[in-house]
N, C-alpha and C positions, 0 to 999 in steps of 0.2 A: 427573874433573874436577869442579871446585866446584859444589855445587848453585845457588848464586846465579849464576853464570854461564852453566847449562843453563836457567834460568826465565828469564833473559834473553832467550836463544836461541827459549825457547819460545814467549815474548811477540812476536817480532820474526817468527816465523813465522804466528802466530795473526793478524796486519795482513794476511797474504795472503786472509784472509776478503773483506774489504771491497773488495779488489782483485777477486775474482770476482763480488761482487754487482755491482760498476761495470761489468765485462766483460759480463755478462748482460743488463742492463738498458739500460747507456748506447750499447754497440757498435752493435746494429741501427739507435738513433736517430741516429748519427754515420754511419755507412755511408748510409743512407737519405736525410740531408740532404747528404752528399757526393755521392750520385749524382744528387740534383736539380740541384746545382751544376756539377757536371763531366760531360761527357758520356761515362760510361764504359758500355759495352755492359754487358748481364745477365748473359753468363758471365761476364766478368772481376769481378763485383759478388759472384756466388757463390762464385766462386773465393776471395775475397778474404775472406768469411765462411769458407769452408771451412778456409782456412790460420789464420786467427785464433782460432775455433773449435775446429782441430784441436789446439792448443796447450794448450788449458784443462785435458783430462783429464791430461796426463803432468805438467802444473804441479800440478794435486791431488794426483795420485800421489805425485810429489815430496815436498809439503809434509808427506803420511803419512808417507813413510819416513823423512823429518827427523826427525819428532818420535819415531819408533821408535828411530832411531838415539839420540836424546836420551836417553829411557829405559834405553837399555842403556849411555849414559856415566853415569847416574846410579846405576848398579846395579854400576858398576867392570867392566864387561863389554866396554869399546869394543873390546877385541881379539879380541872371538870370531868365531866363522863367521857367526852372523845378523848382527853388524854389519857383515861384509862384505859380507853378501849384501845388506844395505840399502844399502849404498855403490854396488854395481854399481847397483842399479835407479835410485839417485840419479845416476848418472854415466848411464845409458842416456836417463833424462826430460832431463836436461840437453842430450845429443846431438840427441832428437827434438824441441825446443823449437826448438835454434839449426835444422834442418835444416827446419822448416815455415817459419820465418820467412825462412829464404836463399830459398825457392822462392817464399816472397810478396813479395819484394822488387821484381821487376819492376811488379807491380800496385802499391805503393806509390812508384814512381819515377812511373808515371803520374798517380797521384792527387796528389804531391807538385806535379809537373809544370805540371797543369791546376789546381792551388791557390796555387800557388807560395808551399807551406808546407814549407821543408827539415826541419824539426821531424820530422815525420813519419818521414823516413828518419831521422833521429838517433836517434828513440825506436826505431825497429826494429835498428839497429846496438847500440845500449846492450842490448838485449833478447838480440840473439844475442852480443854479449861477454859478459853476465854469465851466461848459463847454459853458455857454452863454458868460461869460469873455473870454475864449481860443478862440472862434469864432469871437470875438470883436476885441481882438488882433492879430488873424491873419489877419482880412479884413483891420485892420489900417495897419498892416506893408506892406501889400499889395497893399494898396494906397500910402503909403509912398513911396515903390518901383516905383509906377507907376508916381509919382510927382518928384523922382529923376531922372528917365529917361526922363521926359520932360525937365527940366530944362539943363540937357545935350546936348540935341540936339540942 
């Protein structure tokens, strides 16, 4: 893989840092403000916190795994066993994040209905779709590597 393309990918991965900072500092303010506007019971609010904050560790772990995979690609080891292990981890992180957001969807429907804001549901669907797509691409690359290994033997 060309060094310039992996540098571009690394820059795009480091954009995730400000996203995490916004999530840490902005999300509590948003959910507290929504709980004042919409009469959502406390257990639903905490369920939302668990669902949204539960997606942070897999997101950070996936970012770390992507950086590891790009370092393997820079060393021309994109088809090694270590790269396959990182791709599996990326796939599992994508599946985990999608699962957490699917579980949080009923709460998001309640919030969107009370606030009359369909953008919340659209955002959650975009997160589910994008993490599912990343998991599928990691799986495809892993299977492609396995088929290339069989052809070489």
